[in-house]
PLY file of the C-alpha trace (Angstrom):
ply
format ascii 1.0
element vertex 130
property float x
property float y
property float z
element edge 129
property int vertex1
property int vertex2
end_header
0.11 -0.18 0.12
1.77 3.19 -0.85
2.07 5.52 1.72
1.86 9.71 1.14
4.15 11.46 3.87
2.88 14.59 4.62
4.62 17.68 6.52
4.06 21.15 7.02
1.40 23.23 7.94
0.29 24.74 11.12
-0.88 28.02 11.88
-0.22 31.95 10.79
-2.10 34.90 10.51
-3.72 35.99 7.14
-1.21 37.19 4.74
1.35 35.15 5.80
2.83 31.80 4.05
3.25 28.02 4.74
4.88 25.49 3.15
3.60 21.80 2.59
5.56 18.88 1.64
4.59 15.20 0.27
6.92 12.06 -0.31
5.71 9.44 -2.40
7.29 6.27 -3.42
9.79 6.50 -7.12
7.04 4.72 -9.00
4.14 6.28 -7.85
6.27 10.14 -8.05
7.02 9.37 -11.47
3.39 7.96 -12.78
1.04 9.49 -11.05
-0.78 12.70 -10.95
-0.15 14.12 -7.71
-1.34 17.26 -5.52
-3.14 18.75 -3.07
-7.11 18.76 -1.54
-8.48 20.28 1.67
-11.40 19.85 3.52
-12.93 22.72 5.70
-13.67 22.50 9.09
-17.08 20.85 9.36
-17.36 19.50 5.98
-16.87 15.56 7.14
-17.71 14.11 3.77
-14.06 13.17 2.03
-15.94 13.75 -1.46
-16.42 17.23 -0.30
-12.39 17.58 -0.26
-11.58 20.92 -2.71
-9.07 20.36 -5.25
-5.62 22.74 -4.83
-2.94 22.01 -6.78
-1.35 19.37 -9.23
1.36 18.39 -10.50
2.30 15.33 -13.32
6.53 15.06 -12.65
6.70 13.53 -16.41
6.12 17.03 -18.00
6.14 19.40 -15.47
2.08 20.07 -15.85
0.53 22.12 -13.26
-3.18 22.45 -12.49
-4.58 24.93 -10.02
-8.03 25.55 -8.70
-9.24 29.17 -9.20
-9.02 29.55 -5.32
-5.90 29.54 -5.33
-4.27 30.75 -8.77
-1.57 33.26 -7.93
-1.29 32.40 -4.38
-0.01 28.99 -4.35
2.80 27.47 -6.06
3.01 23.68 -6.34
6.72 22.22 -7.43
9.19 19.21 -7.04
11.93 17.91 -6.29
12.40 14.67 -8.63
15.61 13.99 -6.38
13.17 13.27 -3.02
10.40 12.52 -4.62
8.76 15.31 -3.04
6.17 17.71 -3.92
5.77 21.16 -2.25
2.87 23.29 -2.19
4.21 26.82 -1.38
1.06 28.90 -0.10
1.36 32.84 0.01
-1.06 35.63 0.87
-2.94 32.88 2.93
-6.83 33.67 3.36
-9.11 32.66 6.63
-11.01 30.58 4.20
-7.67 28.56 3.11
-8.00 26.94 6.76
-8.72 23.45 6.63
-6.94 19.68 6.47
-4.77 19.15 3.54
-4.28 16.15 2.05
-1.67 14.70 -0.51
-3.27 12.53 -3.21
-1.93 10.98 -6.09
-3.98 9.19 -9.14
-2.30 7.23 -11.84
-1.67 9.17 -15.41
-1.43 12.69 -16.26
-3.42 15.23 -14.28
-7.18 15.47 -15.56
-7.06 18.60 -17.71
-10.38 20.13 -15.88
-9.26 19.85 -12.77
-7.89 16.61 -10.78
-11.34 15.51 -8.80
-11.28 13.58 -5.59
-12.73 9.86 -7.43
-9.61 9.80 -9.29
-7.33 9.75 -6.67
-6.01 6.30 -6.11
-4.04 7.03 -2.63
-4.53 9.39 0.13
-1.98 11.27 2.91
-2.85 11.65 6.27
-3.89 14.98 5.93
-2.37 17.83 7.67
-3.62 20.93 9.41
-3.78 24.71 8.00
-5.40 27.21 10.39
-5.24 31.01 9.08
-6.58 33.39 12.03
-8.03 36.74 10.65
0 1
1 2
2 3
3 4
4 5
5 6
6 7
7 8
8 9
9 10
10 11
11 12
12 13
13 14
14 15
15 16
16 17
17 18
18 19
19 20
20 21
21 22
22 23
23 24
24 25
25 26
26 27
27 28
28 29
29 30
30 31
31 32
32 33
33 34
34 35
35 36
36 37
37 38
38 39
39 40
40 41
41 42
42 43
43 44
44 45
45 46
46 47
47 48
48 49
49 50
50 51
51 52
52 53
53 54
54 55
55 56
56 57
57 58
58 59
59 60
60 61
61 62
62 63
63 64
64 65
65 66
66 67
67 68
68 69
69 70
70 71
71 72
72 73
73 74
74 75
75 76
76 77
77 78
78 79
79 80
80 81
81 82
82 83
83 84
84 85
85 86
86 87
87 88
88 89
89 90
90 91
91 92
92 93
93 94
94 95
95 96
96 97
97 98
98 99
99 100
100 101
101 102
102 103
103 104
104 105
105 106
106 107
107 108
108 109
109 110
110 111
111 112
112 113
113 114
114 115
115 116
116 117
117 118
118 119
119 120
120 121
121 122
122 123
123 124
124 125
125 126
126 127
127 128
128 129
C-alpha cells in the first residue's frame, strides 16, 4: 500500500505563508498525478474535499484551482520524490485539513477530482487566523 507522507502546515495569520511537502515512492511520484486537496472544518464527507493544486512530474504540467491561482505554487524535487506547496497570501478561508493525493496517469485537464485519486495522505492541518 502506497504511503504519502506529508509535512508542514501549522497556524499563521492572514497574509502569511506556509509550505507543505509530500513524499511518495519513486514509482508513484513518476507515474501519478500528485497534488493537494483540502477539507474545510465542518465538512465531514471526504468527497467534499476541494482540489487545490496538482503536478505531473513526467512533463511538469500543473493545474491550479481558481481559489488559489496566483497565491499558491506547486513544485517538485525529483531527487527526493517530493512535491511542495508554497502557500502565500493566506486567507481565513484557506483554513482546513490539507491532503496529499495521487491518481494514476496525467492530471485531468479539467481539474483532478476526489474520485480520480488512488492514494491519500493522512492530512496536515492549516489554520489561518484573521
